[in-house]
C-alpha positions in Angstrom: 140.3 119.7 172.8 139.8 117.6 175.9 138.7 114.0 175.5 137.6 114.8 172.0 135.5 117.7 173.1 136.1 121.4 172.7 136.9 123.3 175.8 134.5 126.0 176.9 135.9 129.5 176.7 137.2 130.8 180.0 134.6 133.2 181.6 136.0 136.1 183.6 133.8 136.6 186.7 132.2 140.0 187.3 132.9 142.1 190.4 129.5 141.0 191.9 130.4 137.3 191.3 133.9 137.8 192.8 132.3 139.3 195.9 129.8 136.5 196.2 132.5 133.9 195.9 134.6 135.6 198.5 131.7 135.6 200.9 131.0 131.9 200.2 134.7 131.1 200.8 134.7 133.0 204.1 131.6 131.1 205.2 133.1 127.8 204.3 136.3 128.5 206.1 134.5 129.6 209.3 132.4 126.4 209.4 135.4 124.3 208.6 137.4 125.8 211.5 134.5 125.2 213.8 134.1 121.6 212.7 137.8 120.9 213.0 137.8 122.1 216.6 134.7 119.9 217.4 136.3 116.9 215.7 139.5 117.2 217.8 137.3 117.4 220.9 135.4 114.3 219.7 132.0 115.9 219.9 129.7 113.3 218.4 126.1 114.5 218.5 123.0 115.4 216.4 123.9 119.1 216.3 127.3 118.4 214.7 125.7 115.9 212.3 123.4 118.6 211.1 126.3 121.0 210.8 128.3 118.5 208.6 125.3 118.3 206.3 125.2 122.1 205.9 129.0 122.2 205.3 128.9 119.3 202.8 126.1 121.1 200.9 128.2 124.3 200.7 131.3 122.4 199.3 130.8 118.8 198.4 134.5 118.0 197.9 135.5 118.7 201.5 137.0 115.3 202.6 137.4 116.4 206.2 133.7 117.2 206.6 132.6 113.8 205.3 135.1 112.0 207.4 133.8 113.7 210.5 130.2 113.0 209.5 131.0 109.2 209.2 132.6 109.3 212.7 129.5 110.9 214.1 127.2 108.4 212.4 129.2 105.5 213.7 129.0 106.8 217.3 125.4 108.0 217.5 123.7 105.6 215.1 125.5 102.3 214.3 127.0 101.9 217.8 124.0 103.1 219.7 122.1 100.4 221.7 119.0 102.6 221.6 118.7 102.3 217.8 117.0 99.2 216.4 118.1 97.6 213.2 115.1 99.1 211.4 116.0 102.6 212.7 119.5 102.1 211.4 118.2 101.0 208.0 115.9 104.1 207.8 118.9 106.3 208.6 120.9 104.8 205.8 118.0 105.3 203.3 117.8 109.0 204.4 121.6 109.3 204.0 121.5 107.9 200.5 118.7 110.4 199.6 120.9 113.2 200.9 123.9 112.1 198.8 121.7 111.7 195.7 120.4 115.3 196.2 124.0 116.5 196.3 125.1 114.4 193.4 122.5 116.1 191.2 124.5 119.3 191.9 128.0 117.7 191.5 128.1 114.3 189.9 131.9 114.2 189.8 132.6 114.5 193.5 135.0 111.9 194.9 133.8 112.3 198.6 130.1 112.0 197.7 130.6 108.7 195.8 132.8 107.3 198.5 130.3 108.2 201.2 127.5 106.6 199.2 129.6 103.4 198.9 130.3 103.5 202.7 126.6 103.8 203.5 125.7 100.8 201.3 128.5 98.7 202.9 127.1 99.4 206.3 123.6 98.7 205.2 124.6 95.3 203.9 126.3 94.5 207.2 122.9 95.0 208.8 121.1 92.9 206.2 123.3 90.9 203.9 120.2 89.3 202.3 119.1 92.7 201.0 121.0 92.2 197.8 118.8 89.3 196.7 115.5 91.1 197.2 113.3 92.2 194.3 113.6 95.9 195.2 117.2 95.4 196.4 119.7 98.2 197.0 121.8 96.7 194.2 119.1 97.1 191.5 118.2 100.6 192.7 121.9 101.7 192.5 122.3 100.2 189.0 119.2 102.1 187.9 120.8 105.3 189.4 124.0 104.7 187.5 122.1 104.1 184.2 120.2 107.4 184.7 123.4 109.4 185.5 125.3 107.9 182.6 122.4 108.8 180.3 123.1 112.5 181.2 126.9 112.1 181.1 128.3 108.9 179.7 131.9 110.1 180.5 131.4 110.3 184.2 134.2 107.9 185.3 133.2 108.3 189.0 129.9 106.7 188.1 131.6 104.0 186.0 133.9 103.1 188.9 130.9 103.0 191.2 129.1 100.8 188.8 132.1 98.5 188.7 132.0 98.2 192.5 128.3 97.3 192.3 129.2 94.5 189.9 131.7 93.2 192.5 128.8 93.2 195.0 126.6 91.3 192.6 129.3 88.8 191.9 129.8 88.2 195.6 126.1 87.8 196.1 125.8 85.2 193.3 128.6 83.2 194.7 126.9 83.3 198.1 123.4 82.4 197.0 124.1 79.7 194.4 125.8 76.6 195.9 125.3 74.6 192.7 128.2 75.4 190.3 126.2 75.2 187.1 123.5 77.6 188.4 126.2 79.9 189.7 128.1 80.1 186.4 124.8 80.6 184.6 123.9 83.6 186.8 127.4 85.1 186.4 127.3 84.7 182.7 123.9 86.4 182.5 125.3 89.3 184.6 128.2 89.8 182.3 126.1 89.5 179.2 123.8 92.2 180.5 126.7 94.6 181.1 128.2 93.6 177.7 125.0 94.5 175.9 124.8 97.7 177.8 128.2 98.8 176.6 127.3 97.8 173.0 124.2 100.0 173.2 126.2 103.0 174.5 129.0 102.5 171.9 126.4 102.3 169.1 125.1 105.7 170.2 128.5 107.3 170.9 131.8 105.4 170.5 133.8 108.4 171.7 133.8 107.3 175.3 136.9 106.0 177.1 135.1 104.6 180.1 132.6 102.6 178.0 135.4 100.9 176.1 137.3 100.2 179.3 134.3 98.8 181.1 133.7 96.6 178.0 137.2 95.3 178.1 136.5 93.9 181.6 133.5 91.9 180.3 135.2 90.3 177.3 137.5 87.8 179.2 134.5 86.3 181.1 132.2 86.0 178.1 134.8 85.0 175.5 137.5 83.0 177.4 140.3 81.2 175.5 142.8 78.6 176.7 145.7 80.6 175.1 144.8 84.2 175.2 142.9 86.5 177.5 140.0 86.5 175.1 139.4 84.3 172.0 141.2 85.2 168.8 137.9 85.2 167.0 136.5 87.8 169.4 139.6 90.0 168.9 138.9 89.9 165.2 135.2 90.9 165.8 136.2 93.8 168.1 138.7 95.0 165.5 136.1 94.9 162.8 133.7 97.0 165.0 136.6 99.4 165.7 137.3 99.7 162.0 133.9 101.2 161.4 134.4 103.6 164.3 137.9 104.6 163.1 136.7 105.3 159.6 133.8 107.3 160.9 135.8 109.5 163.3 139.6 108.7 162.8 140.7 111.5 165.2 138.9 110.1 168.2 141.5 108.8 170.7 139.2 106.5 172.7 138.9 104.0 169.8 142.7 104.0 169.3 143.2 103.2 172.9 140.9 100.2 172.7 142.7 99.2 169.5 146.1 99.2 171.2 144.7 97.1 174.0 143.3 94.5 171.6 146.6 94.2 169.8 148.5 93.7 173.0 146.4 90.6 173.8 147.9 88.6 170.9 151.5 89.1 172.2 152.6 86.4 174.6 155.2 86.6 177.4 158.5 86.0 175.8 162.2 86.2 176.7 163.8 89.6 175.8 167.1 89.2 177.8 169.1 86.6 179.6 172.5 86.0 181.1 174.2 83.3 183.1 176.7 83.6 185.9 178.2 81.5 188.7 178.6 83.5 192.0 180.4 80.5 193.5 181.7 77.1 192.3 178.5 75.3 192.9 175.9 78.1 192.4 174.3 78.9 189.0 172.2 82.0 188.5 170.3 82.9 185.3 168.9 86.4 185.0 165.8 86.5 182.7 164.1 89.5 181.3 160.5 89.0 179.9 158.3 91.2 177.7 155.5 91.7 180.3 155.3 92.3 184.0 154.1 89.1 185.6 153.4 88.0 189.2 155.1 84.6 188.8 157.2 83.1 186.1 155.6 79.8 185.2 156.8 76.8 183.1 160.5 77.0 183.9 162.6 73.9 183.7 166.4 73.8 184.1 169.0 71.2 183.5 172.8 71.4 184.3 175.2 69.1 182.4 172.2 67.1 181.0 170.6 66.4 184.4 167.3 68.1 185.6 167.8 70.2 188.7 165.4 71.9 191.1 165.3 75.6 190.2 164.3 78.4 192.5 162.6 81.3 190.6 162.7 84.7 192.3 161.7 88.2 191.3 164.6 90.6 191.2 162.5 93.7 192.0 160.2 94.0 195.1 157.1 94.9 193.0 154.2 92.5 192.9 154.5 92.3 189.1 157.9 92.5 187.5 159.6 91.7 184.2 163.0 90.7 185.7 163.5 87.3 187.2 166.3 85.3 188.8 166.6 81.5 188.4 168.9 79.9 191.0 170.2 76.3 191.1 172.9 74.2 192.7 175.6 72.5 190.6 176.5 69.0 191.8 179.3 68.4 189.3 182.7 70.1 189.7 182.5 71.9 186.3 179.6 73.4 184.4 179.8 72.2 180.8 176.2 73.0 179.7 173.1 74.7 181.0 169.7 74.2 179.4 166.7 76.5 180.2 163.2 75.6 179.0 160.0 77.7 179.1 157.3 75.0 178.6 154.6 75.1 176.0 151.1 76.1 177.2 152.5 77.6 180.4 150.8 80.8 181.6 152.0 83.7 183.7 149.7 85.8 185.9 149.8 89.4 184.7 147.9 92.4 186.1 144.9 91.7 183.8 144.9 88.0 184.0 146.9 84.9 182.8 148.9 85.4 179.7 150.4 82.5 177.6 154.2 82.0 177.6 156.0 81.7 174.3 157.9 78.4 174.5 161.7 78.5 174.1 164.7 76.3 174.7 168.1 78.0 175.4 171.5 76.3 175.9 174.7 77.8 177.4 178.0 76.2 176.5 181.3 76.2 178.4 182.9 78.5 175.9 180.5 81.3 176.8 178.2 81.1 173.9 174.5 80.4 173.8 172.7 78.2 171.3 169.3 79.6 170.5 166.2 77.4 170.2 168.2 74.2 170.1 164.8 72.4 169.9 162.0 73.5 167.6 158.9 74.2 169.7 155.7 74.2 167.8 153.2 77.0 168.7 150.0 78.5 167.2 151.1 81.9 168.3 153.0 82.6 165.1 149.9 82.1 162.9 147.6 84.1 165.1 149.9 87.1 165.3 150.6 87.1 161.6 146.9 87.1 160.7 145.9 89.8 163.1 148.9 92.2 163.2 149.6 92.0 159.4 146.0 92.5 158.6 145.7 95.6 160.8 148.8 97.1 159.2 147.1 96.9 155.9 143.9 98.4 157.3 145.6 101.3 159.0 147.9 102.0 156.0 144.8 102.4 153.9 143.3 104.7 156.5 146.5 106.9 156.4 146.1 107.2 152.6 142.5 108.4 153.1 143.2 110.7 156.1 146.5 112.2 155.3 148.8 112.9 158.3 146.6 111.1 160.8 148.9 111.0 163.8 147.1 108.2 165.7 147.1 105.8 162.7 150.8 106.5 162.0 151.7 105.8 165.6 149.7 102.5 165.6 151.3 101.4 162.3 154.7 102.0 163.7 153.9 100.2 166.9 152.5 97.2 164.9 155.8 97.1 162.9 157.7 97.1 166.2 155.4 94.4 167.6 156.1 92.3 164.5 159.8 92.7 164.8 159.8 92.1 168.5 158.1 88.8 168.0 159.5 87.4 164.7 162.9 89.0 165.0 163.4 88.0 168.6 167.0 86.5 168.6 166.2 84.2 171.6 163.7 82.3 169.4 166.0 81.5 166.6 164.8 84.4 164.4 161.6 82.6 163.5 160.7 84.8 160.6 163.8 87.0 160.2 163.8 86.7 156.4 160.6 88.6 156.3 162.1 91.4 158.4 164.9 92.4 156.1 165.4 95.3 153.7 162.2 95.2 151.7 159.9 95.3 154.8 162.0 98.0 156.4 161.8 100.2 153.3 158.0 99.7 153.2 157.8 101.1 156.7 160.0 104.0 155.8 157.4 104.8 153.1 154.7 105.0 155.7 156.8 107.3 157.9 157.7 109.6 155.1 154.1 109.8 153.7 153.0 112.8 155.7 153.7 116.4 154.9 156.8 118.2 156.2 156.2 120.4 159.2 153.1 118.6 160.4 152.5 117.4 164.0 153.0 113.9 162.8 156.5 114.7 161.6 157.4 116.4 164.8 156.1 113.6 167.0 157.1 110.5 165.1 159.8 111.5 162.6 162.5 110.1 164.8 161.1 106.6 164.4 163.0 106.2 161.1 166.2 106.6 163.1 165.0 104.1 165.6 164.4 101.5 162.9 167.9 102.1 161.5 169.2 101.2 165.0 167.6 97.8 164.9 168.6 97.1 161.3 171.8 95.5 162.7 169.6 92.9 164.4 168.0 92.0 161.1 171.3 91.7 159.3 172.7 89.6 162.1 169.6 87.3 162.1 169.8 86.9 158.4 173.5 85.9 158.7 172.6 83.3 161.3 169.9 81.8 159.0 172.3 81.7 156.1 174.8 79.9 158.2 177.5 82.6 158.1 177.6 82.8 161.9 177.0 79.1 162.4 174.6 77.8 165.0 176.2 79.7 167.9 175.6 83.3 168.7 178.0 85.5 170.7 176.3 86.3 174.0 177.8 89.8 174.3 176.4 90.8 170.9 173.1 89.2 171.7 172.7 91.0 175.0 173.5 94.3 173.3 170.8 93.7 170.6 168.2 92.5 173.1 168.1 95.9 174.8 166.2 97.2 171.8 163.6 94.5 172.3 163.1 95.3 176.0 162.4 99.0 175.1 160.0 98.1 172.3 158.1 95.4 174.1 157.2 97.7 177.0 155.6 100.3 174.7 152.5 98.3 173.9 152.2 96.1 177.0 149.1 98.0 178.0 148.1 98.0 181.7 144.3 98.3 182.2 143.6 97.0 185.7 141.7 99.6 187.7 139.3 96.9 188.9 138.2 93.4 188.3 134.9 91.7 189.3 136.8 88.7 190.5 138.6 90.6 193.3 
């Protein structure tokens, strides 16, 4: 199986076919060698332009041929003083026709799609108002994409090209409409059009990775939310639509991927590791690990010995987005008696997909080396939203497992949802908000799900070791319960906490899904 479709049986070529392929290869190699020599000599003329067309027709995926062709076009067409603007436009039209002809033979050729994009970019430089015309390039290209996707809805080359066209349309709307209200209306109409398009395709065939992905890029613009990437209500609606698809074809992986992404939206950026050290007498450094890779850590406030101080927040790793941060501050007092770190309520951190809300927390370090967790109760609606959605999906998927015995995808998602639940409500840095719920009974219930499939199946081989992983974090549940019952007091040993938090770091990363190939706002 490949993307849910059966592979075609391998066909062994006949001797005649082998001979014909060998002759074609020899012809391609001969032309390539000739073109390479002419390119090195910088021979830019009409003869070589015609030769690149023939070579590109023989083998459309030859990057070198198309690179050479672009160099020739620039020299003898775009940079030519003898060519008028209309002549250049006519040439671009003829070039687009050539690419379309070759695309009909090979719709999944990277060089062809790139060359088509390059031609349109040059065309727009000649006439940037062409986008707004009734018979504009943009509308024609969108029609072309719709036609090609009708034949093959899984053509991700075409989907990527369509996404690029959407960026052009967005830029054109921003340029044409100076009035903010009209501009926002035009953008909304554009996103609604594309959203309805994905709904139509999904209703015909929901087994399409690209359609679900493209849809995920429309949702944040049409259903914004001050807390989440998209509104909680829309998450529920998408999950309900997925439920119908999952019950219709439970073994289709594209729906499960979208399900994983939707569930990742309700999990905020939260602390999963922290430590404090003093590299010198007047320097304080707090290392903070968070559950998501973010571009900037927002909402940080630090006070030393009860006085607010200016804190410098730096990324530990050189990557643009990272989950490890260093908070630096200077100590004015001779001795550090207490340090208090606050992640403010309603703060948002920029992730690869967009801004994600921060789970508020207050942490205090004492002079004796212990840390007091959540010393101030921070009210948040995140708890309620996560419970309603995650717990409800566990019940839905558990029911599906009972209907479709040994369903690997469902077993995996249930296990991940249990981990998500534990990573949030059992996170020790937040005072074990709902640790009582995460004790023995809930753990045994999950064991029942894991042991529900037959011995020797693929599910047992792939996910049987999850039972052992859950036993490894049972220490955290017992520890959190002891804290709640007052056996450990209000203070938690920092060394034990750091050891336990490593589990959270591993589990959080599993479902922090990255889906950022493009964004219309770029």
